[in-house]
C-alpha positions in Angstrom: 150.2 101.0 15.8 149.0 100.5 12.3 149.9 98.8 9.0 151.4 101.9 7.5 154.4 101.8 9.9 157.0 99.7 7.9 159.8 100.0 10.4 159.1 96.6 11.7 157.1 93.6 10.3 154.2 92.8 12.7 153.2 89.2 12.4 150.3 87.6 14.3 150.2 83.9 14.9 146.7 82.6 15.7 144.7 79.4 15.6 142.3 77.3 17.7 143.0 75.6 21.0 145.4 72.6 20.5 146.5 73.7 17.0 150.1 74.2 18.0 150.5 78.0 18.0 153.0 78.0 20.9 155.1 75.3 19.1 155.3 77.5 16.0 156.2 80.5 18.1 158.9 78.6 20.0 160.5 77.5 16.7 160.5 81.1 15.5 162.1 82.2 18.7 164.8 79.5 18.2 165.4 81.1 14.8 166.1 84.5 16.4 162.7 86.1 16.0 161.4 88.4 18.6 158.3 86.6 19.9 155.7 87.8 22.4 153.7 85.0 23.9 149.9 85.0 24.5 150.5 83.7 28.0 152.7 86.6 28.9 150.2 89.2 27.6 147.3 87.3 29.3 148.9 87.4 32.7 149.8 91.0 32.4 146.3 92.0 31.1 144.6 90.6 34.1 147.2 91.3 36.8 145.8 92.4 40.2 144.8 96.1 40.0 144.4 96.0 36.2 141.3 97.6 34.6 140.4 94.3 32.9 140.5 92.2 36.1 138.3 94.8 37.8 135.7 94.5 35.1 135.9 90.7 35.1 135.3 90.5 38.8 132.5 93.0 38.6 130.8 90.9 36.0 131.6 87.3 37.1 131.9 87.8 40.9 134.7 87.1 43.4 134.6 83.4 42.7 136.9 84.0 39.7 139.7 85.1 42.1 142.3 82.9 43.8 143.2 83.6 47.4 146.2 85.7 46.3 143.9 88.0 44.3 144.9 86.7 40.9 142.5 85.3 38.3 141.4 81.7 38.6 141.6 80.9 34.9 140.1 77.4 35.2 137.0 78.6 37.0 136.5 81.4 34.5 136.9 79.0 31.6 134.2 76.8 33.0 131.9 79.8 33.4 132.2 80.9 29.8 132.2 77.6 27.8 128.4 77.3 27.9 127.6 80.9 28.1 128.0 82.8 24.8 127.1 86.2 26.4 129.6 85.8 29.2 132.3 84.8 26.7 131.7 87.9 24.6 131.8 90.0 27.7 135.1 88.6 28.7 136.5 89.3 25.2 135.3 92.8 25.4 137.0 93.4 28.8 140.3 92.0 27.5 140.2 93.8 24.1 141.5 97.2 25.2 144.2 95.7 27.5 145.5 93.4 24.8 145.7 96.2 22.3 147.8 98.3 24.7 150.1 95.4 25.4 150.6 94.6 21.8 151.5 98.2 21.1 153.9 98.4 24.0 155.7 95.2 22.8 155.9 96.4 19.2 157.4 99.7 20.3 159.9 97.9 22.5 160.9 95.6 19.6 161.4 98.6 17.4 163.7 100.2 20.0 165.7 97.0 20.1 166.2 97.3 16.3 164.1 94.2 15.4 163.0 94.0 11.8 160.2 91.6 12.7 158.1 90.8 15.8 155.8 87.9 16.1 152.9 88.0 18.5 150.7 85.1 19.5 147.1 86.3 19.5 144.6 83.4 20.0 141.5 85.7 19.7 142.9 87.7 16.7 139.7 87.4 14.6 137.3 87.3 17.5 138.6 90.7 18.7 138.7 92.1 15.1 142.5 92.8 15.3 143.7 91.5 11.9 144.2 95.0 10.5 146.7 95.8 13.2 149.2 93.4 11.7 151.1 93.2 8.4 150.9 89.4 8.2 148.6 86.9 9.8 149.6 83.2 10.2 147.0 80.7 11.1 148.1 77.4 12.7 145.6 74.6 11.8 145.1 71.0 12.7 142.4 68.3 12.4 139.8 68.7 15.1 140.2 65.2 16.5 143.9 65.7 16.8 143.3 69.0 18.6 140.9 67.3 21.0 143.6 64.6 21.9 146.2 67.3 22.4 144.0 69.3 24.7 143.1 66.2 26.7 146.8 65.5 27.2 147.9 69.0 27.8 145.2 70.1 30.2 144.5 66.7 31.7 140.9 67.2 30.9 138.0 65.1 29.6 137.0 64.7 25.9 133.8 66.6 26.5 135.7 69.5 28.0 138.2 69.6 25.2 135.4 69.5 22.6 133.4 72.2 24.3 136.5 74.5 24.2 137.0 73.9 20.5 133.3 74.2 19.7 133.0 77.7 21.2 135.9 79.0 19.1 135.8 80.2 15.5 136.0 77.3 13.1 139.4 76.7 11.5 137.9 77.1 8.0 136.9 80.6 8.8 140.3 81.5 10.1 142.1 80.0 7.2 140.0 82.1 4.8 141.3 85.2 6.5 145.0 84.2 6.8 148.0 85.4 4.8 149.7 82.1 5.5 148.7 78.7 7.0 150.9 76.3 8.9 149.4 72.8 9.0 150.3 70.9 12.2 149.1 67.4 11.8 152.3 65.4 11.6 155.5 65.0 13.6 157.3 67.9 15.4 160.1 67.5 12.8 157.6 68.2 10.0 156.3 71.2 11.9 159.8 72.6 12.4 160.4 72.2 8.6 157.1 74.1 7.9 158.0 76.9 10.3 161.5 77.2 8.8 159.8 77.8 5.4 157.6 80.4 7.0 160.7 82.1 8.5 162.4 82.3 5.1 159.2 83.9 3.6 159.0 86.5 6.4 162.7 87.3 6.1 162.3 88.0 2.4 159.5 90.5 3.3 161.7 92.3 5.8 164.4 92.8 3.1 162.0 94.5 0.6 
């Protein structure tokens, strides 16, 4: 998979925790776009028996496993928030698996005859994957708003929400590397309007 293959437009949607990446992707899906969610890839990447899960357990220990042998994401998240070295190790373990899954999904979309595929990639810049896509969309929102969203979504404390945001690449850095930015600081109706404009721009590109 590389940028020279113009059979299908490969679009990455990224952004920090609580920015609204999934909401943007859901609207694109409603508009008929082939969308691959980060959650689906994450579950597959660390499925029991996978190379990534084996490496994770070897590094972090059996405490990151649930009784059924699947990854305990909450425990793992707590372990990496205050440990930069462990966080980098996790990203390294996932990198190869995520690349394989993206390639598999793009090939599948091409076989389906799609002109465009959108893939939600939260760690796009952290994993140095920008060049694997034709277009990069960053979803951005005010930090305080993101904190409130995370507290509500994850039923977590303010400190935990802020810790998660603070270990991620700042929005300003992501915006500087983006091809397109969607601001998500207003109502869901405003977000839908913004995504509809994005969709029109992407559709024009596929017709070139």
